[in-house]
Phi, psi and omega in degrees: 000142175248117179050036187080005185240147178273342175063040171245172176225149168248131178236133176243125187254109181059050177296148185256321202253114190294332182296317183296310179298334176289311178298321175291327171299318180302303176305319170305307179305317174300328180243027179045048183247120179302140176245127181242125175260121187241135176079206190271125180268141179279017185196176177256148185289337180277357181310148173299321192287326182292313182291327183290318182298328181271359183043218184271024189265353186302333180294331183266009187266123169275088185254136187231134173233144186225142180293321185213167180300313182300320189280337181281306190301327172291322183293320186261358178302150357263115177218160180275140177250140174237109184272123183264124188195146183292342173276006176289134172282344179250151177272167175292349180271353181281311188272160173262107186294156187221157166309129178095356178291151179234132183258126185246128184238144174271183182289170183296320183269331188244354184063207173284331182087143182295321179307312173302302178311320182299335178271003182252156175300125182305320181296346185257008181256124185241156172235164174262118182298145177216127186279335177266107186292353183273349174268120183282323189193168178251158173306140186306313183300315172292325178295314177305308184301313179305312184286311175313304184286340158306308180302318173300322185293319180287321175308310184296319176292317185282344178244018177064038186258000000 
């Protein structure tokens, strides 16, 4: 931790479900993690469902919104990007995360998409291991929590926390 902050980022590309984004915002508030919303949202941030899922923690969410991937990646550069996808060849437990790393998640129905992922280094595409092959994916909010807290765990270990 650096001054009480873990110094990682969560990026959601085209999130569609307001309750997921509200829940993710709440997790980001609890961990001092900036939340970046990129591209078209499937809801309005002012929607009651988004606000309800985030409860009264919205004043503590470090929230940023971007029109597209290009404007986002330029603003928070230079940082490492980790793309979370069921198509990742590596699990989230393999890399050693660092301060400034950004975890990127796609929409609930489309993920990040093959076209987007094909332009990214394969070693930066990570999956969350699941033992039941009949389950296609996890809820977005749960996936963010799993990955973010693995990053926090590593930061705590690496910095004596």
